[in-house]
C-alpha positions as CSV (number, residue, x, y, z in Angstrom):
1,X,0.0,0.0,0.0
2,X,2.1,2.8,-1.2
3,X,-0.8,5.0,-2.2
4,X,-1.7,7.4,0.7
5,X,-5.4,7.1,0.0
6,X,-5.3,3.4,0.5
7,X,-3.1,3.7,3.6
8,X,-5.4,6.2,5.3
9,X,-8.4,3.9,4.5
10,X,-6.5,1.0,5.9
11,X,-5.9,2.9,9.1
12,X,-9.5,4.0,9.4
13,X,-10.9,0.5,8.9
14,X,-8.3,-0.9,11.3
15,X,-9.2,1.6,14.0
16,X,-13.0,1.1,13.5
17,X,-12.8,-2.7,13.6
18,X,-10.1,-3.3,16.2
19,X,-9.9,-0.1,18.1
20,X,-6.9,2.1,18.5
21,X,-4.8,-0.1,20.8
22,X,-5.3,-3.4,18.9
23,X,-5.2,-1.5,15.6
24,X,-1.7,-0.3,16.4
25,X,-0.6,-3.9,16.7
26,X,-2.3,-4.7,13.4
27,X,-0.4,-1.9,11.7
28,X,2.9,-3.3,13.1
29,X,1.9,-6.8,11.9
30,X,1.1,-5.5,8.5
31,X,4.7,-4.4,8.2
32,X,5.7,-8.0,8.9
33,X,3.3,-9.2,6.1
34,X,4.8,-6.6,3.7
35,X,8.3,-7.7,4.5
36,X,7.5,-11.4,4.3
37,X,8.7,-12.1,7.8
38,X,7.8,-15.3,9.7
39,X,5.3,-17.6,8.0
40,X,4.6,-15.0,5.4
41,X,8.0,-15.6,3.9
42,X,7.8,-19.3,3.5
43,X,7.7,-20.8,0.0
44,X,4.5,-22.7,0.8
45,X,2.7,-19.6,2.0
46,X,3.7,-17.7,-1.2
47,X,2.6,-20.6,-3.4
48,X,-0.7,-21.1,-1.6
49,X,-1.5,-17.4,-1.8
50,X,-2.2,-17.7,-5.5
51,X,-4.2,-21.0,-5.2
52,X,-6.3,-20.7,-2.1
53,X,-9.1,-18.4,-1.1
54,X,-8.0,-15.3,0.8
55,X,-10.1,-16.1,3.8
56,X,-8.6,-19.6,4.0
57,X,-5.1,-18.4,3.4
58,X,-5.3,-15.9,6.4
59,X,-6.8,-18.7,8.5
60,X,-3.8,-20.9,7.8
61,X,-0.9,-18.5,7.7
62,X,-2.0,-15.5,9.8
63,X,-1.7,-17.1,13.2
64,X,1.6,-15.3,14.0
65,X,-0.2,-12.0,13.6
66,X,-3.5,-12.4,15.4
67,X,-4.8,-8.8,15.1
68,X,-4.0,-8.6,11.4
69,X,-5.5,-12.0,10.9
70,X,-8.7,-11.0,12.7
71,X,-8.9,-7.8,10.6
72,X,-8.2,-9.6,7.3
73,X,-10.7,-12.4,8.0
74,X,-13.3,-9.8,9.0
75,X,-12.8,-7.8,5.9
76,X,-12.6,-10.8,3.6
77,X,-15.7,-12.4,5.0
78,X,-17.9,-9.5,3.7
79,X,-20.0,-10.6,0.7
80,X,-19.6,-8.4,-2.3
81,X,-22.9,-7.4,-4.0
82,X,-24.1,-4.9,-6.5
83,X,-27.7,-4.9,-5.1
84,X,-27.2,-1.5,-3.3
85,X,-26.0,0.2,-6.4
86,X,-28.7,-1.4,-8.5
87,X,-31.3,-0.1,-6.0
88,X,-29.8,3.4,-6.2
89,X,-30.0,3.3,-10.0
90,X,-33.6,2.1,-9.7
91,X,-34.4,5.1,-7.4
92,X,-32.6,7.4,-9.8
93,X,-34.8,6.1,-12.7
94,X,-37.8,6.7,-10.6
95,X,-36.9,10.3,-9.9
96,X,-35.3,11.2,-13.3
97,X,-37.9,10.0,-15.8
98,X,-39.5,11.3,-19.0
99,X,-41.6,13.9,-17.1
100,X,-38.7,15.2,-15.0
101,X,-35.8,14.9,-17.5
102,X,-34.7,18.5,-17.0
103,X,-33.4,18.0,-13.5
104,X,-29.8,19.0,-12.9
105,X,-27.6,16.1,-11.8
106,X,-27.0,17.6,-8.4
107,X,-30.7,18.1,-7.8
108,X,-31.4,14.5,-9.0
109,X,-28.6,13.2,-6.8
110,X,-30.0,15.0,-3.7
111,X,-33.6,13.7,-4.4
112,X,-32.3,10.1,-4.7
113,X,-30.4,10.6,-1.4
114,X,-33.6,11.9,0.3
115,X,-35.7,9.2,-1.2
116,X,-33.3,6.4,-0.1
117,X,-33.1,7.8,3.4
118,X,-36.9,8.1,3.8
119,X,-37.3,4.5,2.7
120,X,-34.6,3.5,5.2
121,X,-36.2,5.4,8.0
122,X,-39.6,3.8,7.2
123,X,-38.1,0.3,7.3
124,X,-36.4,1.1,10.7
125,X,-39.7,2.4,12.1
126,X,-41.6,-0.6,10.9
127,X,-39.0,-2.9,12.4
128,X,-39.2,-1.1,15.8
129,X,-43.0,-1.3,15.7
130,X,-42.6,-5.1,14.9
131,X,-40.3,-5.6,17.9
132,X,-42.5,-3.6,20.1
133,X,-45.5,-5.7,19.2
134,X,-43.5,-8.9,19.8
135,X,-42.4,-7.6,23.3
136,X,-46.0,-6.6,24.1
137,X,-47.3,-10.0,23.2
138,X,-44.6,-11.7,25.3
139,X,-45.5,-9.6,28.3
140,X,-49.2,-10.2,27.8
141,X,-48.6,-14.0,27.5
142,X,-46.5,-14.0,30.7
143,X,-49.1,-11.9,32.5
144,X,-51.9,-14.3,31.5
145,X,-49.8,-17.3,32.6
146,X,-49.1,-15.6,36.0
147,X,-52.8,-14.8,36.4
148,X,-53.8,-18.3,35.6
149,X,-51.2,-19.8,38.0
150,X,-52.3,-17.5,40.8
151,X,-56.0,-18.3,40.2
152,X,-55.4,-22.1,40.3
153,X,-53.3,-21.7,43.4
154,X,-56.3,-20.5,45.4
155,X,-55.7,-16.8,45.4
156,X,-58.4,-14.7,43.8
157,X,-56.3,-11.6,43.2
158,X,-57.8,-9.6,46.0
159,X,-56.2,-8.9,49.3
160,X,-58.5,-9.3,52.3
161,X,-58.2,-9.9,56.0
162,X,-59.1,-13.6,55.3
163,X,-56.0,-14.1,53.2
164,X,-53.7,-12.8,56.0
165,X,-53.4,-14.8,59.2
166,X,-51.0,-13.1,61.7
167,X,-50.4,-16.2,63.9
168,X,-49.7,-18.5,61.0
169,X,-47.2,-16.0,59.6
170,X,-45.4,-15.6,62.9
171,X,-45.1,-19.4,63.5
172,X,-43.8,-20.0,59.9
173,X,-41.2,-17.2,60.4
174,X,-40.0,-18.7,63.8
175,X,-39.7,-22.1,62.2
176,X,-37.5,-20.7,59.4
177,X,-35.3,-18.8,61.9
178,X,-34.7,-22.1,63.9
179,X,-33.8,-23.9,60.7
180,X,-31.3,-21.3,59.7
181,X,-29.9,-20.9,63.2
182,X,-30.2,-17.1,63.1
183,X,-30.5,-16.8,66.8
184,X,-26.8,-17.6,67.3
185,X,-25.9,-14.6,65.1
186,X,-28.2,-12.3,67.1
187,X,-26.5,-13.1,70.5
């Protein structure tokens, strides 16, 4: 990476994925990779670099540089796809059509940007509504289960003097104190 644009991008990605401390180790380890030090300099590593998949290669030969290996595997595991750019072109076709063919490119670009972000905002809002509905249904189900359990246990849900017996409560508490031998701690 002799190009300064690539180097600054590498540093940005490294800091974002690994953090500043681990990223500094990855930068040092990248120097080892560039120089062909350690496992990177072996004949087998050089030959398998052209024949194997990059992810597999880093998995095999990057063990001496754990931070750089983690970074490389993280970056290389990202799937490449043209769907986002195709979606942008579709939105551009929607905005710049036969009726609106006199739009300047900057205005059309800004309209595509706004349209894409509105669509993204709507999908985030619908997702949050969906998760809120799921959480509400879980709470309702657990409330209903608790209510059913309490009703079958003999409690009607109302507190009255009949439900509370002072003498029984006191006797149960004294029995528990004797079992735990709390009186020895009190003395």
